[in-house]
C-alpha positions as CSV (number, residue, x, y, z in Angstrom):
1,X,89.2,90.8,83.1
2,X,91.3,93.8,82.2
3,X,94.5,92.2,83.2
4,X,93.6,89.0,81.3
5,X,93.1,91.1,78.1
6,X,96.4,92.8,78.7
7,X,98.2,89.5,79.1
8,X,96.6,88.1,76.1
9,X,97.7,91.0,73.8
10,X,101.2,90.9,75.0
11,X,103.8,90.1,72.3
12,X,107.1,90.2,74.1
13,X,108.3,88.2,77.2
14,X,107.9,90.1,80.5
15,X,109.6,89.5,83.8
16,X,107.0,89.4,86.6
17,X,108.6,90.2,90.0
18,X,106.6,89.5,93.2
19,X,108.0,90.6,96.5
20,X,108.2,87.4,98.6
21,X,109.4,88.7,101.9
22,X,111.2,91.6,103.3
23,X,112.5,91.6,106.8
24,X,115.2,92.9,109.0
25,X,117.8,91.0,110.8
26,X,121.0,91.8,112.8
27,X,124.2,90.5,111.6
28,X,127.6,91.3,113.4
29,X,125.7,94.1,115.3
30,X,124.5,95.8,112.1
31,X,120.9,96.0,111.0
32,X,120.5,94.4,107.6
33,X,117.5,94.4,105.2
34,X,116.6,91.2,103.5
35,X,114.2,91.5,100.6
36,X,113.4,88.5,98.3
37,X,111.5,88.4,95.1
38,X,109.9,85.6,93.1
39,X,110.8,86.2,89.5
40,X,108.8,84.6,86.7
41,X,109.3,85.1,83.0
42,X,105.9,85.3,81.2
43,X,106.2,84.1,77.6
44,X,103.3,85.0,75.3
45,X,104.0,81.9,73.2
46,X,102.8,79.8,76.1
47,X,99.5,81.8,76.6
48,X,97.2,79.0,75.5
49,X,98.9,76.7,78.0
50,X,98.1,79.1,80.8
51,X,94.6,79.7,79.4
52,X,93.9,75.9,79.4
53,X,95.3,75.5,82.9
54,X,93.1,78.3,84.1
55,X,90.0,76.9,82.4
56,X,90.7,73.5,84.0
57,X,91.0,75.1,87.5
58,X,87.8,76.9,87.0
59,X,86.1,73.8,86.0
60,X,87.3,72.0,89.2
61,X,86.0,75.1,91.1
62,X,82.7,74.9,89.4
63,X,82.0,71.2,89.5
64,X,84.2,70.2,92.5
65,X,81.4,70.6,95.0
66,X,83.6,71.7,97.9
67,X,83.3,75.4,98.8
68,X,86.8,75.6,100.3
69,X,88.4,74.3,97.1
70,X,86.2,76.6,95.0
71,X,87.3,79.7,97.0
72,X,91.0,78.6,97.0
73,X,91.0,78.0,93.2
74,X,89.4,81.4,92.5
75,X,91.8,83.2,95.0
76,X,94.8,81.4,93.3
77,X,93.6,82.5,89.8
78,X,93.2,86.1,90.8
79,X,96.4,86.2,92.8
80,X,98.3,84.8,89.7
81,X,96.6,87.2,87.2
82,X,97.1,90.4,89.2
83,X,100.9,90.6,89.3
84,X,101.3,89.4,85.7
85,X,98.7,91.9,84.5
86,X,100.2,94.7,86.5
87,X,103.6,94.2,84.9
88,X,102.3,94.1,81.4
89,X,100.1,97.2,81.8
90,X,102.0,100.2,80.2
91,X,103.4,102.8,82.6
92,X,101.6,105.7,80.8
93,X,98.2,103.9,81.5
94,X,99.1,103.5,85.1
95,X,100.0,107.2,85.4
96,X,96.8,108.3,83.7
97,X,94.7,106.2,86.0
98,X,96.6,107.6,89.0
99,X,95.9,111.1,87.8
100,X,92.2,110.4,87.4
101,X,91.9,108.7,90.8
102,X,91.2,112.0,92.7
103,X,89.0,113.4,89.9
104,X,86.3,110.7,89.9
105,X,82.8,112.2,90.3
106,X,79.9,110.0,91.1
107,X,76.6,111.3,89.6
108,X,73.5,111.0,91.7
109,X,75.3,110.6,95.0
110,X,75.3,114.4,95.7
């Protein structure tokens, strides 16, 4: 939900880079690193198209009747929102969350 809100409030295009594969191979006796990325440019002007596609996929998941399709659709939506939301979340907010990560105290679990 948080990432969907961040994506919806975005006003400028954002490049979303997803590491596709990284592997090593030997070429001419030298170890080489191969890293590939899937790069997608999120344009906020197309937000409603993305939103409509997501709503249609969720409708298929709800009324499709097949459990495997439902799980696949929901997994796809979460997998698509996560990288896009990560790249539109400001760096200062990521740093603040990381700093608080070790300082979380759960009341009543003492």
